[in-house]
KEKE-3310 file (N, C-alpha, C; in steps of 0.2 Angstrom, whole numbers, plus 5000, padded with zeros to 4 digits):
npx = (5380:5392:5401:5414:5417:5415:5425:5436:5435:5437:5450:5457:5454:5462:5474:5475:5474:5486:5495:5492:5496:5509:5516:5515:5501:5505:5517:5515:5516:5513:5500:5482:5471:5456:5446:5432:5422:5411:5409:5417:5430:5432:5440:5452:5454:5452:5461:5471:5485:5490:5485:5494:5506:5504:5502:5515:5522:5519:5507:5490:5478:5461:5447:5431:5417:5403:5394:5389:5391:5383:5377:5383:5385:5384:5382:5371:5370:5375:5372:5366:5370:5381:5389:5392:5400:5411:5415:5419:5430:5438:5441:5447:5459:5464:5466:5474:5485:5490:5494:5485:5478:5466:5458:5456:5446:5430:5413:5398:5387:5377:5365:5370:5367:5356:5359:5354:5342:5342:5338:5336:5339:5348:5359:5368:5370:5377:5389:5394:5397:5407:5417:5419:5423:5435:5442:5450:5465:5466:5454:5448:5437:5424:5421:5410:5407:5400:5399:5399:5387:5381:5385:5382:5380:5371:5375:5387:5384:5377:5385:5395:5389:5383:5394:5401:5391:5391:5404:5402:5392:5399:5406:5398:5390:5377:5371:5365:5366:5365:5377:5387:5382:5378:5387:5399:5406:5415:5413:5420:5431:5436:5452:5458:5453:5452:5446:5443:5440:5438:5430:5438:5439:5439:5449:5463:5474:5488:5494:5510:5512:5521:5531:5523:5514:5513:5511:5498:5491:5492:5485:5472:5470:5466:5453:5445:5432:5427:5431:5431:5434:5426:5415:5405:5404:5407:5423:5436:5449:5462:5467:5483:5484:5473:5475:5487:5482:5472:5480:5487:5478:5474:5486:5485:5474:5476:5478:5488:5501:5512:5520:5520:5513:5499:5487:5472:5465:5452:5456:5452:5449:5438:5421:5410:5402:5391)
npy = (5633:5644:5658:5659:5646:5639:5644:5640:5626:5624:5629:5619:5608:5611:5610:5597:5592:5596:5589:5576:5575:5574:5562:5557:5551:5541:5537:5530:5515:5499:5500:5500:5501:5506:5504:5510:5507:5511:5503:5488:5494:5508:5510:5507:5516:5528:5528:5519:5520:5525:5515:5505:5510:5510:5496:5492:5497:5489:5490:5485:5482:5484:5481:5487:5483:5490:5487:5474:5477:5474:5478:5487:5485:5485:5475:5465:5451:5448:5444:5448:5440:5434:5445:5450:5440:5441:5454:5453:5444:5451:5462:5456:5452:5464:5472:5463:5465:5477:5473:5469:5457:5444:5439:5450:5458:5463:5460:5469:5466:5472:5476:5484:5501:5501:5505:5516:5512:5503:5495:5505:5508:5498:5498:5507:5502:5491:5495:5502:5492:5486:5496:5497:5484:5482:5494:5505:5514:5523:5529:5527:5534:5537:5554:5564:5577:5593:5597:5585:5580:5583:5572:5560:5547:5536:5526:5530:5542:5537:5528:5537:5546:5536:5530:5540:5543:5531:5531:5542:5536:5526:5531:5533:5524:5522:5522:5509:5500:5486:5481:5482:5476:5463:5459:5463:5474:5488:5506:5517:5529:5536:5541:5548:5553:5551:5557:5551:5555:5569:5586:5598:5610:5607:5598:5594:5587:5578:5564:5559:5548:5543:5533:5522:5523:5516:5503:5505:5508:5496:5488:5493:5490:5477:5477:5472:5472:5484:5493:5500:5488:5479:5483:5485:5473:5459:5453:5442:5447:5458:5465:5467:5480:5487:5487:5495:5507:5510:5511:5522:5531:5531:5536:5549:5554:5553:5562:5576:5585:5599:5593:5579:5563:5562:5557:5564:5570:5574:5579:5575:5576:5574:5578:5592:5596:5603)
npz = (5532:5537:5529:5534:5538:5526:5519:5526:5525:5511:5510:5518:5510:5499:5505:5508:5495:5490:5498:5495:5482:5482:5479:5463:5453:5443:5448:5459:5470:5475:5479:5480:5466:5460:5446:5438:5424:5410:5399:5391:5386:5388:5399:5394:5383:5389:5400:5398:5396:5409:5417:5413:5417:5431:5433:5430:5440:5450:5457:5463:5452:5450:5439:5436:5426:5420:5410:5398:5385:5374:5363:5353:5338:5321:5313:5304:5306:5319:5336:5353:5363:5358:5355:5367:5373:5364:5367:5380:5380:5372:5381:5391:5385:5381:5393:5399:5391:5396:5408:5418:5428:5422:5432:5440:5434:5435:5432:5431:5423:5417:5403:5388:5385:5394:5407:5414:5417:5426:5442:5455:5472:5470:5460:5464:5477:5474:5468:5479:5488:5482:5483:5497:5500:5493:5496:5490:5487:5477:5466:5449:5437:5425:5421:5431:5430:5428:5414:5408:5408:5396:5388:5375:5377:5386:5395:5399:5406:5417:5423:5427:5436:5445:5450:5458:5467:5474:5479:5488:5496:5502:5512:5523:5536:5537:5525:5516:5527:5529:5523:5532:5544:5540:5530:5535:5530:5532:5533:5521:5516:5501:5496:5485:5469:5451:5437:5421:5403:5405:5403:5392:5399:5412:5415:5425:5428:5421:5414:5409:5395:5387:5387:5387:5377:5364:5369:5375:5363:5356:5365:5365:5352:5353:5355:5344:5338:5341:5331:5315:5301:5308:5316:5308:5300:5307:5311:5317:5318:5313:5296:5290:5285:5289:5303:5304:5299:5309:5321:5318:5317:5331:5336:5331:5337:5351:5366:5367:5375:5377:5367:5371:5373:5382:5396:5401:5416:5428:5444:5461:5478:5487:5493:5491:5505:5509)
capx = (5387:5394:5406:5421:5417:5416:5432:5441:5434:5441:5458:5459:5454:5467:5480:5475:5475:5493:5499:5490:5499:5517:5517:5511:5498:5509:5523:5512:5519:5510:5493:5476:5468:5450:5444:5425:5421:5405:5409:5424:5435:5433:5445:5458:5454:5452:5466:5475:5492:5490:5484:5500:5511:5502:5504:5522:5524:5516:5500:5485:5473:5454:5443:5424:5414:5396:5389:5393:5392:5381:5372:5386:5387:5380:5382:5364:5371:5377:5367:5368:5374:5388:5393:5394:5406:5416:5418:5422:5436:5443:5442:5452:5465:5466:5468:5480:5491:5492:5496:5480:5476:5459:5454:5454:5441:5424:5408:5392:5383:5371:5365:5372:5361:5351:5361:5350:5335:5344:5335:5339:5346:5352:5365:5372:5372:5382:5396:5396:5400:5414:5422:5420:5427:5442:5445:5455:5469:5464:5448:5447:5431:5422:5420:5403:5407:5394:5400:5399:5380:5379:5387:5376:5380:5367:5379:5393:5381:5375:5391:5399:5385:5382:5401:5402:5386:5393:5409:5399:5388:5403:5409:5393:5388:5369:5369:5366:5369:5366:5383:5391:5379:5378:5393:5405:5410:5415:5413:5427:5432:5441:5456:5459:5449:5455:5441:5445:5436:5435:5430:5444:5439:5440:5455:5468:5480:5490:5499:5514:5512:5526:5534:5518:5509:5512:5508:5491:5488:5492:5480:5466:5468:5463:5446:5444:5425:5425:5434:5430:5427:5423:5409:5400:5404:5412:5428:5439:5456:5464:5471:5489:5483:5468:5478:5491:5478:5469:5485:5489:5472:5475:5491:5483:5468:5478:5479:5495:5503:5519:5524:5521:5507:5496:5480:5470:5460:5450:5458:5448:5450:5433:5415:5407:5397:5386)
capy = (5633:5651:5659:5657:5638:5637:5646:5635:5619:5625:5629:5612:5603:5613:5607:5589:5590:5597:5584:5570:5575:5574:5557:5557:5545:5536:5535:5526:5509:5494:5503:5497:5505:5503:5508:5509:5509:5510:5498:5485:5498:5515:5510:5507:5522:5534:5528:5513:5521:5526:5508:5501:5513:5508:5489:5492:5499:5484:5491:5480:5486:5481:5485:5485:5485:5491:5484:5469:5480:5469:5481:5491:5482:5486:5469:5462:5444:5448:5444:5451:5435:5433:5451:5450:5435:5444:5460:5450:5441:5457:5466:5452:5452:5471:5473:5459:5468:5482:5470:5468:5450:5443:5438:5457:5461:5462:5462:5470:5462:5476:5477:5490:5506:5500:5506:5521:5509:5498:5496:5510:5510:5492:5499:5511:5498:5486:5499:5504:5486:5485:5501:5495:5478:5483:5499:5507:5520:5528:5527:5530:5533:5542:5561:5566:5584:5596:5597:5578:5579:5583:5566:5557:5539:5535:5522:5535:5547:5534:5526:5543:5548:5531:5529:5545:5542:5525:5534:5546:5532:5521:5534:5534:5517:5522:5520:5502:5497:5479:5479:5482:5472:5456:5457:5465:5479:5494:5512:5518:5535:5535:5546:5551:5551:5554:5556:5551:5559:5576:5591:5602:5616:5605:5594:5598:5583:5575:5559:5558:5541:5542:5526:5516:5525:5511:5498:5507:5507:5488:5485:5496:5486:5470:5477:5472:5473:5491:5497:5498:5487:5474:5485:5484:5466:5457:5448:5442:5450:5464:5464:5471:5487:5490:5488:5500:5513:5511:5513:5529:5536:5532:5541:5556:5556:5553:5569:5578:5592:5600:5588:5573:5559:5562:5556:5570:5568:5579:5576:5577:5572:5574:5581:5598:5593:5608)
capz = (5534:5536:5524:5536:5538:5519:5517:5530:5522:5505:5512:5520:5504:5495:5508:5507:5488:5488:5501:5491:5475:5483:5475:5457:5452:5439:5452:5465:5471:5480:5481:5477:5462:5457:5440:5436:5417:5408:5394:5391:5382:5390:5403:5390:5379:5393:5405:5397:5398:5416:5420:5411:5422:5438:5434:5430:5447:5455:5461:5462:5448:5449:5434:5436:5420:5422:5405:5394:5379:5369:5357:5349:5332:5315:5309:5305:5308:5326:5341:5359:5367:5355:5355:5374:5374:5361:5371:5386:5378:5370:5387:5395:5381:5381:5400:5400:5387:5400:5414:5423:5428:5421:5439:5443:5430:5438:5427:5434:5419:5414:5396:5385:5385:5399:5414:5417:5419:5431:5448:5460:5473:5469:5456:5469:5483:5471:5468:5486:5491:5479:5486:5504:5500:5490:5500:5486:5488:5472:5461:5443:5434:5420:5425:5432:5431:5425:5407:5406:5407:5389:5384:5372:5379:5392:5400:5402:5411:5422:5426:5430:5442:5450:5454:5463:5472:5478:5483:5494:5501:5505:5518:5529:5536:5537:5518:5515:5533:5529:5521:5539:5549:5537:5526:5538:5526:5535:5529:5518:5512:5495:5497:5479:5463:5445:5432:5414:5399:5407:5398:5392:5404:5419:5416:5429:5429:5415:5415:5403:5394:5381:5388:5386:5372:5359:5372:5375:5356:5355:5370:5362:5346:5355:5355:5337:5337:5342:5326:5308:5298:5311:5319:5303:5298:5312:5309:5324:5318:5308:5291:5292:5283:5293:5309:5303:5299:5316:5326:5316:5319:5338:5338:5330:5342:5358:5369:5368:5379:5376:5363:5374:5374:5389:5397:5405:5421:5433:5450:5466:5485:5492:5491:5495:5510:5511)
cpx = (5389:5400:5413:5422:5418:5423:5437:5441:5438:5448:5460:5459:5460:5474:5481:5477:5483:5497:5498:5494:5507:5519:5513:5507:5502:5515:5521:5515:5515:5504:5488:5472:5462:5447:5436:5425:5414:5404:5416:5428:5436:5438:5452:5459:5455:5458:5471:5483:5494:5490:5491:5505:5510:5504:5511:5525:5522:5511:5495:5479:5466:5450:5436:5421:5407:5392:5393:5393:5390:5376:5376:5389:5382:5379:5375:5365:5373:5371:5370:5372:5381:5392:5396:5400:5412:5420:5421:5429:5441:5445:5448:5459:5468:5469:5474:5486:5494:5494:5491:5477:5468:5455:5452:5449:5434:5418:5401:5386:5377:5371:5367:5366:5356:5353:5357:5343:5336:5340:5339:5335:5351:5359:5370:5375:5378:5389:5398:5400:5406:5419:5424:5424:5434:5446:5451:5459:5468:5459:5449:5440:5429:5420:5413:5402:5401:5394:5398:5391:5377:5381:5382:5375:5377:5371:5384:5390:5380:5380:5395:5395:5384:5389:5402:5397:5388:5399:5407:5396:5393:5406:5404:5390:5380:5367:5371:5369:5369:5373:5388:5388:5379:5384:5400:5409:5409:5415:5420:5427:5438:5445:5457:5455:5452:5449:5443:5439:5433:5434:5437:5445:5440:5446:5461:5474:5481:5495:5503:5514:5516:5529:5530:5513:5508:5509:5500:5488:5487:5486:5473:5464:5466:5456:5444:5437:5423:5427:5431:5435:5423:5416:5403:5399:5409:5417:5433:5446:5457:5467:5477:5488:5478:5471:5483:5487:5474:5474:5487:5484:5472:5480:5489:5478:5471:5480:5486:5496:5510:5523:5524:5514:5505:5489:5478:5465:5458:5452:5454:5450:5444:5427:5414:5402:5392:5381)
cpy = (5641:5652:5657:5649:5636:5638:5641:5628:5619:5625:5622:5607:5605:5610:5600:5588:5591:5591:5577:5569:5575:5568:5556:5551:5540:5534:5530:5518:5505:5497:5499:5502:5502:5508:5506:5511:5507:5504:5495:5488:5505:5515:5511:5513:5528:5534:5522:5514:5522:5519:5504:5504:5510:5500:5488:5493:5494:5486:5486:5484:5481:5485:5482:5488:5485:5487:5478:5471:5476:5472:5485:5488:5484:5480:5465:5454:5443:5448:5446:5446:5434:5439:5452:5446:5438:5450:5458:5448:5447:5461:5463:5453:5459:5473:5469:5461:5474:5479:5468:5460:5449:5442:5445:5461:5459:5464:5463:5467:5466:5476:5483:5494:5506:5502:5511:5518:5504:5500:5500:5509:5504:5494:5502:5507:5493:5489:5501:5498:5485:5489:5499:5489:5479:5489:5502:5514:5525:5525:5531:5529:5538:5549:5562:5573:5587:5596:5590:5576:5579:5577:5562:5550:5539:5531:5526:5539:5543:5531:5531:5544:5542:5530:5534:5545:5536:5527:5538:5541:5528:5524:5534:5527:5517:5521:5513:5498:5489:5476:5478:5476:5464:5454:5459:5470:5485:5500:5513:5525:5535:5541:5551:5549:5555:5552:5556:5554:5565:5581:5595:5607:5613:5600:5597:5593:5579:5570:5558:5550:5539:5535:5521:5517:5519:5504:5499:5506:5500:5485:5487:5492:5479:5470:5478:5474:5480:5496:5495:5493:5482:5476:5485:5477:5463:5452:5448:5445:5455:5461:5469:5479:5491:5492:5494:5507:5515:5513:5520:5534:5537:5537:5548:5559:5557:5560:5570:5585:5593:5595:5581:5570:5560:5559:5561:5567:5574:5576:5579:5573:5572:5578:5588:5595:5598:5610)
cpz = (5532:5532:5527:5536:5531:5517:5520:5527:5515:5505:5514:5515:5500:5498:5507:5500:5487:5492:5497:5485:5476:5479:5469:5456:5449:5443:5458:5465:5476:5483:5477:5473:5459:5452:5438:5428:5414:5403:5394:5385:5384:5395:5399:5386:5383:5398:5404:5398:5405:5419:5419:5416:5429:5438:5434:5436:5452:5460:5459:5459:5448:5444:5435:5430:5421:5417:5401:5387:5373:5364:5352:5342:5327:5311:5310:5307:5315:5330:5348:5363:5364:5356:5363:5376:5370:5364:5377:5385:5376:5376:5391:5391:5381:5388:5401:5396:5392:5407:5419:5422:5426:5427:5442:5439:5433:5433:5431:5430:5416:5406:5394:5384:5390:5406:5418:5419:5424:5438:5453:5467:5473:5466:5461:5475:5480:5471:5474:5489:5489:5482:5493:5505:5498:5494:5496:5488:5483:5468:5455:5440:5428:5424:5425:5432:5426:5417:5404:5405:5400:5385:5382:5374:5386:5398:5403:5407:5417:5426:5430:5437:5447:5454:5459:5468:5477:5482:5489:5499:5505:5512:5524:5530:5536:5530:5517:5521:5534:5527:5527:5543:5547:5534:5529:5534:5529:5531:5527:5514:5507:5496:5491:5473:5457:5440:5425:5410:5402:5402:5398:5397:5411:5420:5420:5431:5423:5417:5408:5401:5388:5381:5386:5381:5367:5363:5373:5368:5354:5359:5367:5355:5347:5355:5347:5335:5338:5336:5319:5305:5302:5315:5314:5300:5302:5309:5315:5324:5313:5302:5293:5290:5287:5300:5309:5303:5306:5321:5324:5318:5327:5340:5337:5335:5349:5360:5369:5372:5379:5372:5365:5373:5381:5390:5402:5410:5425:5440:5456:5472:5489:5489:5494:5499:5512:5506)
residu = (UNK:UNK:UNK:UNK:UNK:UNK:UNK:UNK:UNK:UNK:UNK:UNK:UNK:UNK:UNK:UNK:UNK:UNK:UNK:UNK:UNK:UNK:UNK:UNK:UNK:UNK:UNK:UNK:UNK:UNK:UNK:UNK:UNK:UNK:UNK:UNK:UNK:UNK:UNK:UNK:UNK:UNK:UNK:UNK:UNK:UNK:UNK:UNK:UNK:UNK:UNK:UNK:UNK:UNK:UNK:UNK:UNK:UNK:UNK:UNK:UNK:UNK:UNK:UNK:UNK:UNK:UNK:UNK:UNK:UNK:UNK:UNK:UNK:UNK:UNK:UNK:UNK:UNK:UNK:UNK:UNK:UNK:UNK:UNK:UNK:UNK:UNK:UNK:UNK:UNK:UNK:UNK:UNK:UNK:UNK:UNK:UNK:UNK:UNK:UNK:UNK:UNK:UNK:UNK:UNK:UNK:UNK:UNK:UNK:UNK:UNK:UNK:UNK:UNK:UNK:UNK:UNK:UNK:UNK:UNK:UNK:UNK:UNK:UNK:UNK:UNK:UNK:UNK:UNK:UNK:UNK:UNK:UNK:UNK:UNK:UNK:UNK:UNK:UNK:UNK:UNK:UNK:UNK:UNK:UNK:UNK:UNK:UNK:UNK:UNK:UNK:UNK:UNK:UNK:UNK:UNK:UNK:UNK:UNK:UNK:UNK:UNK:UNK:UNK:UNK:UNK:UNK:UNK:UNK:UNK:UNK:UNK:UNK:UNK:UNK:UNK:UNK:UNK:UNK:UNK:UNK:UNK:UNK:UNK:UNK:UNK:UNK:UNK:UNK:UNK:UNK:UNK:UNK:UNK:UNK:UNK:UNK:UNK:UNK:UNK:UNK:UNK:UNK:UNK:UNK:UNK:UNK:UNK:UNK:UNK:UNK:UNK:UNK:UNK:UNK:UNK:UNK:UNK:UNK:UNK:UNK:UNK:UNK:UNK:UNK:UNK:UNK:UNK:UNK:UNK:UNK:UNK:UNK:UNK:UNK:UNK:UNK:UNK:UNK:UNK:UNK:UNK:UNK:UNK:UNK:UNK:UNK:UNK:UNK:UNK:UNK:UNK:UNK:UNK:UNK:UNK:UNK:UNK:UNK:UNK:UNK:UNK:UNK:UNK:UNK:UNK:UNK:UNK:UNK:UNK:UNK:UNK:UNK:UNK)
# end
């Protein structure tokens, strides 16, 4: 592609970006929002306040959970089957606190830590089918940006890259043509994407969550098994003191900008196709 064509494409993308952001993400109403999350907690930790605001505005939120998170416990008496059940119940309670119906949570069912070893291209095909079926106005996912390749959790890396691969595949019907021919799933181009867990260098969009910050912390606290002391020796609920300390830590760790609680994203409207 020539330099003039590249420049024209970049200008067009900038215009599209400005037009798309005339209505801010948190102010959308009546839209379909699709969220891909590596584990049953990353959606809440990374974008829980934004999800709460979107639910408050009567958007339809769908959460796709790649893994059952059945490995992340130090408790020697825990087993994978039990942990998967615990994490599923916690996720439903957590997202329920944010206003997302249990029926809108989809589980891809991969084992924790094994997403990179899932059959390819089956994993991409599964995510592509979800995008084509739900046809979201907005997609949220873990950031697949270049800095994110350094992330130490393999499920995060794979969920990030697989989701963006599926977004691209969904546009072109010759990727997984069986979905059109047999399942009647038409190609679909995702208009807007917001990637949570961005690097500080690449964050370009911030949602003020002051009004729902405590709701987010309450929702995150439903993920009891993800926190100390339950991660070392499982127990199904908090003591009052431990809960107080956990929420205080969440308040301290939550991203802030200009004195406000915010959630950071990297915003994008398309791909470089050259």
